[in-house]
Structure formats: C-alpha cells, structure tokens
TORGU-712396 format. One record per residue (C-alpha): residue in three letters; y, x, z. Coordinates in steps of 0.02 Angstrom, whole numbers, padded with zeros to 5 digits, always signed. Each point is the difference from the previous one (the first is absolute). Example, Ala and Ser with C-alpha at 12.3 -4.5 7.8 and 13.67 -1.06 7.14 Angstrom:
ALA-00225+00615+00390;SER+00172+00069-00033;
//
This chain:
MET+05489-01224+06390;SER-00017+00077-00172;PHE-00143+00125+00045;ASN-00180-00037+00035;LYS-00121+00132+00061;TYR-00114+00042-00146;LYS-00105+00143+00063;CYS-00009+00121+00146;ARG-00090+00160+00055;TYR-00013+00060+00185;PHE-00022+00178+00040;GLU-00053-00022+00185;GLU+00095+00018+00156;ASN+00117+00149+00029;ASN+00000+00037-00187;TRP+00176-00026-00069;CYS+00025-00028-00186;LEU+00148+00110-00041;LYS+00037+00010-00191;LEU-00041-00085-00164;GLN+00002+00086-00168;PRO-00064-00073-00160;LEU-00119+00083-00121;TYR-00004-00140-00126;GLN-00150+00067-00092;HIS-00103+00032+00157;GLY+00060-00113+00141;LEU+00120-00012+00146;MET+00009+00148+00120;THR+00039-00022+00189;SER+00015+00139+00122;ILE-00072-00027+00180;SER+00047+00069+00165;ASP-00172+00083+00025;GLY+00039+00117-00145;SER-00092-00087-00142;VAL+00054-00075-00162;HIS-00087-00151-00075;LEU+00002-00052-00176;LEU-00006-00188-00003;ASP-00054-00124-00138;TRP+00157-00096-00050;GLY-00089-00169+00005;ASN-00115+00000+00158;LEU+00077+00147+00092;LYS-00176+00080+00026;THR-00004+00190+00012;ILE-00043+00079-00168;SER+00008+00171+00074;SER+00068+00093+00150;ILE+00056+00176+00042;GLN+00014+00074+00176;CYS+00155+00098-00044;HIS+00050+00057+00178;THR-00062-00006+00178;THR+00169-00071+00057;SER+00113-00138-00058;ILE+00071+00009-00176;ASN+00190+00016+00005;ASP+00028-00034-00183;MET-00095-00031-00166;LYS+00064+00013-00176;VAL-00071-00007-00175;ILE+00029+00160-00093;ASN+00140-00014-00136;SER+00019-00179+00060;ASP-00130-00040-00138;PHE-00054-00168+00058;ASP-00056-00060-00170;THR-00127+00136-00051;GLY-00005+00121+00147;ALA-00144+00036+00119;VAL+00071+00145+00102;PHE+00092-00023+00164;ALA+00066+00098+00148;THR-00006-00027+00186;ALA+00099+00077+00142;ALA-00053+00022+00176;GLU-00001+00124+00148;ASP-00118+00117-00090;GLY+00104+00013-00159;VAL+00012-00082-00170;LYS-00162-00034-00096;VAL-00017-00052-00182;TRP-00143-00110-00053;ASP-00082-00073-00158;ILE-00056-00178+00035;ARG-00134+00004-00136;ALA-00099+00151+00060;ARG+00058-00023+00185;ASN+00028+00190+00002;ASN+00144+00102+00082;VAL+00102+00074-00140;ALA+00116+00100+00112;SER+00046+00034+00180;LEU+00179+00051+00036;GLN+00071+00072+00158;ASN+00159+00085+00056;ASP+00029+00170+00092;LYS+00050-00088+00162;ALA-00153-00114-00004;SER+00122-00151+00020;PRO-00076-00170-00028;PHE+00051-00083-00162;PHE+00080-00167+00012;SER+00071-00055-00170;LEU-00045+00014-00190;ASP+00059-00044-00170;SER-00061+00054-00176;ARG+00080-00013-00168;HIS+00041+00112-00145;ASN-00161+00103+00022;MET+00062+00042+00176;LEU-00062-00044+00180;ALA+00131+00012+00135;CYS-00058+00007+00183;GLY+00106-00013+00156;THR-00049+00061+00176;GLU+00035-00051+00173;LEU+00118+00109+00109;LYS-00073+00158+00063;ASP+00115+00130+00090;TYR+00174-00033-00076;ASP-00033-00070-00172;ALA-00104-00116-00101;GLU-00057+00063-00168;LEU-00009-00076-00178;HIS-00125+00083-00122;ILE-00015-00043-00187;TYR-00162+00036-00089;ASP-00041+00001-00189;ILE-00149-00120-00013;ARG-00080+00111-00136;ASN-00004+00152+00121;TRP-00027-00034+00188;THR+00006+00193+00045;LYS+00173-00006+00083;PRO+00159-00101-00004;VAL+00119+00026-00144;ARG+00143-00042+00111;SER+00032-00016+00182;PHE+00147-00063+00115;VAL-00016+00064+00172;ASP+00175-00017+00068;SER+00062-00169-00055;HIS-00074-00115+00132;HIS-00012+00024+00183;ASP-00115-00141+00045;ASP-00156-00087-00074;ILE+00014-00036-00188;THR-00047-00181-00003;ASP+00023-00041-00195;ILE+00009+00090-00166;LYS+00046-00073-00166;PHE+00006+00087-00169;HIS+00130-00081-00117;PRO-00108-00105-00120;CYS+00100+00059-00152;ASP+00073+00170+00039;SER-00127+00136+00054;ASN+00142+00105+00065;LEU+00045-00121+00141;LEU-00095-00024+00163;MET+00038-00093+00157;SER-00059+00024+00180;GLY+00035-00099+00156;SER-00026+00055+00186;THR+00010-00056+00174;ASP+00148+00126+00014;GLY+00101-00140-00076;TYR+00029+00074-00169;VAL-00048-00047-00177;ASN+00004+00163-00105;ILE+00016-00004-00188;TYR-00057+00164-00086;ASP+00046+00070-00172;LEU-00157+00096-00048;THR+00092+00097-00132;GLN+00085+00105+00136;ASP-00086+00154+00066;ASP+00070+00019+00179;GLU-00050-00134+00119;GLU+00178-00025+00062;ASP+00052-00022-00186;ALA-00139-00119-00036;LEU+00051-00113+00140;HIS+00116-00100-00108;GLN+00040-00145+00114;VAL-00023-00050+00185;ILE+00007-00179+00057;ASN+00034-00011+00188;PHE-00085-00162+00045;ALA-00121-00022+00146;SER-00182+00046+00038;ILE-00078-00037-00168;HIS-00148-00114-00010;SER-00001-00006-00191;CYS+00120+00038-00146;GLY-00006-00015-00188;TRP+00081-00020-00169;LEU+00064-00183-00023;GLY+00074+00051-00174;PRO+00026+00156-00101;LYS+00151+00049+00116;ARG-00026-00122+00146;ILE-00084+00056+00160;TRP-00064-00117+00140;SER-00034+00057+00179;LEU-00098-00096+00132;SER+00006+00064+00181;HIS-00116-00017+00148;MET+00140-00100+00083;GLU-00018-00128-00141;THR+00168+00045-00078;PHE+00008-00004-00187;GLY+00127+00079-00122;ILE+00026+00042-00188;HIS+00091+00159-00059;GLU+00055+00069-00166;LEU-00073+00163-00069;ASN+00144+00127-00006;ASP+00048+00087-00156;LYS+00053+00181-00020;SER+00181-00022-00051;ASP+00141+00099+00080;GLU+00095-00159+00043;MET-00149-00100+00066;ILE+00039-00158+00098;GLU-00153-00065+00086;PRO-00014-00190-00016;LYS-00002-00099+00166;PRO-00180-00036+00050;LEU-00063-00173+00015;GLU-00042-00022+00182;PHE-00114-00141+00061;GLY-00004+00054+00177;ASP-00134-00061+00122;VAL-00092-00121-00109;ARG-00116-00083+00134;ASP+00108-00148+00040;LYS+00071-00019-00176;TRP-00177-00002-00082;GLY-00084-00087+00143;CYS-00131+00135+00037;ASP-00050+00127+00130;TYR-00030+00141-00125;VAL+00011+00040-00184;ILE-00161+00050-00077;ASP+00072+00084-00154;ILE+00109-00024-00159;TYR-00095-00048-00159;PRO+00055-00042-00177;SER+00103-00160+00011;PHE-00055-00048+00177;ILE+00007+00061+00182;ALA-00147-00032+00112;THR+00025-00027+00187;GLY-00105-00047+00150;LYS+00003-00075+00175;THR-00113+00049+00147;HIS+00057-00123+00134;GLU-00136-00091+00088;SER-00065-00142-00103;GLN+00138+00026-00120;GLY-00067+00134-00112;GLU+00047-00011-00185;LEU+00018+00082-00167;LYS+00161-00036-00093;ILE+00036+00035-00182;ILE+00190+00006-00033;PRO+00065+00002-00180;PHE+00105+00158-00027;GLN+00090+00018-00171;ASN+00162+00076-00056;GLU+00016+00074+00174;GLN+00013-00180+00073;VAL-00118-00063+00130;ASP-00045-00186-00014;VAL-00068-00047+00172;SER+00015-00183-00038;SER-00131+00014-00139;ALA-00123+00102+00107;LEU-00182-00040+00003;VAL-00087-00004+00166;ILE-00184+00023+00046;PRO-00022-00047+00186;ASP-00129+00096+00103;ALA-00034+00114-00152;HIS-00068+00143+00121;GLY+00011-00087+00159;ASN+00123+00085+00116;GLU-00043+00177-00070;VAL+00114+00104-00106;ILE-00019-00014-00191;ARG-00004+00168-00081;ASP+00008-00033-00187;VAL+00000-00131-00132;LEU-00038-00001-00186;ILE+00026-00124-00141;PRO-00113+00068-00138;LYS+00077+00005-00171;ASN-00154-00073-00088;GLN-00008-00155+00115;THR+00170-00041+00072;SER-00056-00162+00080;LEU-00092+00104+00131;LEU+00082+00091+00144;TYR-00104+00134+00101;SER+00043+00052+00172;CYS-00072+00120+00131;GLY+00036+00027+00181;GLU-00042+00069+00173;ASP-00117-00147+00033;GLY-00122+00091-00114;TYR+00008-00132-00142;VAL+00035+00009-00186;ASN+00052-00177-00053;VAL+00025-00079-00162;TRP+00125-00144-00017;LYS+00007-00122-00151;ASP+00171-00063-00051;THR-00019-00186-00023;THR+00168-00022-00079;ASN-00004+00144-00124;SER+00170+00057+00064;LEU-00047+00188+00012;ASN+00072+00065-00161;VAL+00024+00183+00052;PRO+00026+00155-00116;HIS-00112+00149+00016;ASN+00143+00122+00025;PHE+00176+00002+00066;TRP+00059+00018-00179;ASP-00066+00056-00168;TYR-00059+00174+00030;THR-00023+00042-00182;LEU+00184-00005-00026;PRO+00074+00178-00014;PHE+00105+00062+00140;THR+00067+00169+00046;ALA+00103+00014+00159;PHE+00091+00162-00037;GLU+00014+00011-00191;ASN+00117+00143+00003;SER-00081+00094+00134;VAL-00065+00179-00038;ARG-00182+00024+00046;GLU-00014+00150+00118;ILE-00187-00006+00027;GLU-00157-00044-00090;MET-00149-00061+00101;ASP-00156+00079-00088;MET-00103-00155-00007;GLY-00180+00058-00014;GLN+00034+00175+00073;GLU+00001+00058+00179;THR+00182+00046+00010;MET+00173-00045-00058;GLN+00100+00109-00115;HIS+00188+00014-00038;GLU+00045+00003-00182;SER+00118+00152+00026;SER-00103+00113+00109;SER-00185+00034+00029;THR+00042+00069+00175;SER+00062-00164+00054;GLU-00175-00063-00005;GLN-00037+00058+00177;ASP+00152-00088+00076;SER-00074-00177-00018;THR-00175+00035+00057;SER+00023+00111+00157;THR+00108+00007+00155;GLY+00064+00166-00048;SER+00057+00153+00103;ASP+00124-00010+00145;ASP+00131+00067-00122;GLU-00033-00150-00109;HIS+00009-00120+00149;LYS+00165+00074+00051;GLU+00067-00015-00173;LYS-00048-00179-00012;LYS+00070-00033+00176;ASP+00168+00083-00049;LYS+00003-00103-00164;LYS-00023-00163+00103;GLU+00136+00047+00123;LYS+00122+00034-00143;LYS-00049-00163-00082;HIS+00028-00101+00158;SER+00169+00078+00027;LYS+00068-00086-00157;LYS+00030-00185-00025;ASN-00152-00078-00072;LYS+00024-00134-00128;HIS-00176-00060-00022;GLY-00038-00081+00168;LYS-00086+00150+00078;LYS+00034+00057+00180;ASP-00054+00134+00115;ARG-00137-00092+00095;LYS-00062+00153+00089;SER+00152-00004+00113;ASP-00038-00175+00070;LYS-00194+00020+00001;LYS-00008-00004+00189;SER+00103-00160+00006;LYS-00106-00084-00129;SER-00162+00047+00081;LYS-00096-00144+00083;SER-00148+00009+00117;LYS-00172-00055-00070;LYS+00013-00161+00085;GLU+00170-00039-00069;LYS-00044+00040-00179;GLU-00173-00067+00000;HIS-00042-00068-00169;ARG-00002-00192-00005;TYR-00162+00008-00102;LYS-00085+00161+00053;PRO-00168-00025+00081;TYR+00001+00132+00136;
//
C-alpha cells in the first residue's frame, strides 16, 4: 500500500463530514451534518474555529470567488437558505433566501458572483446569481430551466459569461449570461441522467456524473448556423470497469471512487488524464472510512504528498503518500489562459455588478424585465415567444422539456440523492 494514515479527526457519532474546502492562509474547512463548519489546522486537524451555520445539515459549501489562496469568506447552503460567512470574524456576512422558501442545495462562486441552486418546489427548481459586492437581491435568476433539484453548479473558470447547472431532472444546462431572456440564455442542454455532479474538464469540454454511476464527456456547442455537435464520449456504468461501488467525484487529473461492502470498504484514486482513465495505475486505501460513504477528498496544492478525506463515519483523515506518486495539478487546466466561448456574439444584457438590478444597454425600461416576474401580459408574451421558438428546429441542443416533465418526474424515493443526509 502506498498510503499510511497520518492524522485523523473524529466528529462523534451521527455527525457526517460532508465537504472539504481549502483556505490556504487559514486552514482546512469541513462541513458537518449538524450544520456547523470547522476550520481545521492543516497539520494536527485540531479545530481553530467553528461556526454554527445552520440548524440542519449543510448541503453545499463553497469559498467565495474560489479564492482558496487568500480568501476567508465562504457560503453554505441548507434548508433555511444560503448564508455567507467570514471565517476570521466568524460573522454572518449575508443571508439569502428565495420567494418560494425552497431549500438550497448547490453553490458555486467565481467572477465576483455566487450562484445558488434550489431543490424542487412546486414545478420548478430555481437558480439565482448574486453579485458578491451587493447581496440585496439576485442580479439574475433562472426559474424555468430545471424541473427537479439542482445538484451542481459550475461557473466557467475563464469565461464569466458561461454557467453550468446539473439536476436530478437528468439535464446539464449551459447558460450564456449575455442573453436577456431565460430561454435564449439556455444555450445548450445535455440530456444525460440524474446528475450527481458536473463540471468543466477543459475550456470546451464538459463532464457529467450521474447518480446511477454513469459518466460522460460532451463538447460545448458553438453558435454557428451549420453546427455539428461532436459525438460525446460515453463511459456508461463505471462501477465494474473501475472496480467501485460509487464515484466520489472528478478532480484535476484523478477520479476518486469508493466501496461500501462489508469489510471491503476502500478509497481508490484513479489517474485521469487526456480523458483517459488508467485503472491499472490506481492507488487504493483499504478501509479508509470503514464501510461508510466517503464524501470528499482533497490533495492540497502546497503539500501534494498528503491526501485528505472525509466521510459519513464522522472522520476527517489525512493519508501520507509513501511513494511520492501524487503529482496532481491544482486545476483542470491553466485558468489564466484567455478564453471566450462566443467571440462574435453580441452582448444583449449587462449585469450591473454592484447594483441591485440588471440593465439593458439599449433601453432603461428593460431593467424591470430581469428583476421581476412581470404582469400577466408579460407572462403571456414570454409564453408565446417560447411556443414559437419550440415550433422551429433548434440547432443548439435545446428541447421542449416542459412537454415531458411528467414522464421525467420521479418519486422522492426514486430520486433520493446518494449523498443527501435526510
């Protein structure tokens, strides 16, 4: 075995350790199922400080602006909304809710924005985008693009106009934030399966991981009139192929998987480069978290010989690589390289970052369209526009998902999140 247990921290029975996020100048954050977040010392895993963020389990936790190097502000999502915290002063910077009082399930933050996804309530799940310099109200909302819980959100690391969301409705949506109308902003829809997680593997490459342990890679569509969508790279059900019971997640240059069979629990690190999975070179840690589910892993960029893991056994563990074989990059690619997905695209909307509303460049009256639901006439006009749009052949991978909403609906039991602590 190439790993030895270096340190561990136990958070007592019935407390699941759910997520790891690095704050390199302060410590390692872990979210707990009792609603608290602990900042741990990198070396001994002792709690430096803790914040009782919520009274219920934390569904997601993200560092604001993904500023892991110098940041100290983070957001948490739970049943009672999204809360933003400063780890230094341990104070609540902002508390965010939606009109439906839907629980929030997913978060991401880049480009001075925080995107928040809700669970299903009534017929739709909602995605709200906030300017991190003004928490008064969302600068953008998508309320009709997903019809089940939004389980993952990812801003494009290089292009602030691209946003991705995945849902248990089976779709990964790609939004062009330069477009005003929600239907126009929905640039691409990937019909995959109930999404556990999704992300940007490259500037124009998209990966999707389902709750059924299927995995696929798609190409970001362009906006050309004669667009031919490349055939996706489908891995299918990976459990037998990768020798696992479940996939924890996809990380830069590796995939983490786990097993929960009696007396056969393990954590496996599988090399993943150039869209190739090298199972033969996988590193295995037997009995890493017993037979319990492993929720997250982290290889810190400042000490790549260490592997941190957390799970439903209540432990945060640190593993030391005895062979110095963990040479992993910090990101999926060099995020400092310039990239614009739609270079010839005409910007139709400006999000007033730092103000309470969004404004069109061409008309001041359009300001109200993006910040309110509007009158019945406006609703009818939008509905008519959608019907006309769907009556034409769509060349960008979109489809009328409302029409098959009932057939896609699942019972709560059927769509229960693999990792959600009910």
